[in-house]
N, C-alpha and C positions, 0 to 999 in steps of 0.2 A: 619576525616570523617570516617576511617575505620581502624580496627585493623587488621593489616597485618600479625600477628603472629597465631592467632588461629580463631577467627570467623570473618566473612566478613559481614560489616553492610552497610546500606546505609545512606544516609545523616539525616533520622528520628532515626537511631541506631537500624533500624530493621535488623535481622539477615539474611543472604543470604542463608549461609550454615555454619554448624558449624566446621566440620573438614573432612578431606579428607577420604573416604573409602580406603581399600587396593588397591594397585596400580593395580593388575590383575584383579580386579573387576571393576575399572573404564575403564580400557582398553577393556575388555569383552563388557561393556556398549557401547563404542564408536564404535566397530565394527558392534554392532546391530542397531545403530542409523541411518546409511544411509538407511538401509531396511525400517525403519519407516518413513523417512521423503523425501525420493526421489522416486517418481513414476517411475523414469527411472531405477532404479536398476533391475537387471535381475539374476545376478549371483554372488556368493560368491568372485570368482576370481578378478571380478570387482574391488573389495576393494583394491586390492594393485596395481592396473593398472590406475584406472579412478578416484580416490577420493583423490587427493592430501591433501584437508583439513583434511582426516583421518590420513594420514601420519603424517601430522604436529602437529595434536592434540595427537598422540601416543608417538611421539619424545618429545612433549613438558611435558607429563605426567613424562617421565623418567627424562628430564632435571630439572623439577621442584623439584623433590625429590633430586637430587644432589644439587641444589640451596639452599634449606631449610636446607640441611646438612652443608653448608659452602663450597661446592666444586663449587664455582660459576665459574671459569674458565672452568670447564669440562662442566658445564651447557650450557654456551656460546657456547662452541664449537659443542655441540651436536645441537643447534639451528642455528648455523651458517652453518652447513651442511644440516640442514633440509631446510634452506632457498634457499640455492643452488638447492636442489632437487625440491621443492615444488614453490617456488618463495612466499613463505608465512613467514612472519616475526613476530614471536611470542617472546617476551622477557620471559626468563624462571623464572623471579619473578613475573609474572602476575599470577592472580588467575582465573583459569578457571573451572566452575563447572561440574556438570555430565551430560552427553548426549548433549553436545554442538555440533552443525553441522555447519561445514563451508562448505557451497556449492560452488562446482567450485573452489572457494580459491584463484585464481591467483590475486596477488596485496593485499592480506589482511595483515594489519599491527595491532599488538596488543601491546600496550607499556608496560613499566615496572610497572607501578602502576594500570594498568586496573585491574577491577574485574568483572567478569562474571558468572551470576547465573545459574541454572540448565535449560535445554531445550531450550536454546537461539539458535537462527539460524542466521547464518552471510553468507551473499553473497558475491561475489568476488568483489574486489576493495575498501573494507571497510577499513577505518582507526579509530582505537581507539587511539588518539593521545592526547599529552600534548600541552599546551600553555604556559608553564612556564618552568624556567631553575633552579627552587628550587628542592632541594632533598626532596620533600614532596609528598603527595598524588595529582598528576597532571594529571592523567587519567580519563576516565570516568568509571561508574559503571553501569553495565548492568544487570537488575534485571530478575527474572525467567520468561521465555517464551516469551521474547522479540524477535523482528524479525528486523534486520537491513538489509536495501535493498541495492542492488549493488551500489557501488561507494560512499555510504554515508560517511561523514566525522564527526564523533562524537569527540569534542574537548574540553579537560579541564575536572576539576573535577566536573562533573556534574553527574545527576542519571536518567537513562532511566528507567521509571517504568515497573511493571510487564505487562505481555501480551500488551505492547506497540509497535507501529510500526514506524520504521524510512522510508521514501520514498527514493527511488532510487535517489543517486547523491545530496542528502540534505546535508546541513552543519549545524550541531546540536551545539549549543553554550550554550544552557540553559537546564534546567532539563525539562524531559517530564512525565507528570503524568500516572499513571497507565491506561491501556485500552484506550490510546490516540493514535493519529496518527499525526506524525510531517513531513512535507514537506516542500521543498524550500530553497533558499538561501538568509540571513539565514533561518533555517527552524522554521515554524510557526504552533503551535499545533491546530489541528482541533478539535473543540468541539463537541462531538457527539451528545449531547442534542440539540445543535443549528441547526447541520445538520439534525437530524431527524425531527425538527420542521419545517425545510426548506422543507424537503421532503413531510412533511404532507400538508404544505401548497401547495406546486406545485400539489400534488393530488387533492386537492380541487378546483384547479382552471381548471374547465372543458373547455375543447375547443368546441366550436359550431360544429356541424357535417355538415361541408360544402359540402362533398361529397352528403350527403342527400339532401340538398337544390339544388344543382346543378341537381341531378337526378329528382326531382320534377318540376324542372323547364322546363327540357328536356322534360318530359312527358306532361306537359301543352302545350308546343309549338307543340309537335305532334298531340295532340288533337285539337288544334286551326287550325291548317294546314289541319288535315283531315276534319273537319267541313267546312272549305272553299271549299275543293274539292268537297263535297258531298251534301252541302246543300246551295251552292251560288243561290241566287234568280236570275231570268232572267230579271226582271225588273230592270232597270238602278238605279233608285231612291232608291229601297230596297236594291239593290247590294251595293251602296256607304254606307247607313247606317249599312248593314251587316259587311262590311269590316271595317268601323270605330270602332262598337264595340269590333270585335275580335282584332284590332290593340290595343285599349285599353286595353284589357285583357292580351295582351303579354306585353304592356310597364309596366303593374302593375306587372307581374311576374318578368319582368327584374330589376324593382325597389326593389323588395322584395330580388331578388338574390344579388344584389349590397349590399344591408343592410347587409344580412348574411354574406357576404364576409368581409365587414367592421368589423363587430362584431368578426368574425374569426381573423383577423389581430391584433386587440386591445387585445383580449384574449391570443394570442401567445406573444406579447410584454410584457404583465402582467406577464405571467409564466416566461418568460426568465429573468425579472428583479427580480422575486422572488428567482430564482435559483443562480443568480450571487452574 
């Protein structure tokens, strides 16, 4: 699936990034990344005290260079000490691209053959784990600009597409296409086209204005009562006929209000079914 010596590629043989830039250039980018991606950032000193993900990434950059040159024990010792300091476990053999941001960081695990593209954001509790004991590519490939939500488990030799989003606490065991969102256990890919179509249908299902119907009924009722109080005939026969007509008018308005309420409930149920 991937060439782990020079170019990193996804399952379609698309290059993630060609080669590493100079070490200090990468580390400089890493130190600027929290300022761009974390709205809670206030002061440069916070980078050393409040961003364990940054510390882990910087240590990884150094350890990975040792690992590539064959000093694997030194690389493992560096990352073992880093895990003790930050509670973030990154294997020095993993490939992590530029400007990757590990936010909060506690409990993040990145396996040996994991590959991460540029500008990826990873939240706390994320595991990029393997499901095989074979010494092959057994961890995920995360392409550029993907976001992995808190507590998500991305398992196996799968590809998370560019600009894809993984929901918090999801368990992903299959490829996720570019610009898609995967949520749930096991994760299910949400099709954006289907979602937008449902939203469009939802907006087309307009609800009757039940408030207006009730307001019109109350105005009519008040008008009838005022008419009774001011125009009631003195003659008993005429009075009965007058009250009967006003009662019929009121009854008609009550039926209209009842019909409007039924229409409102039916439209509401229809909209809920469309959204589900």
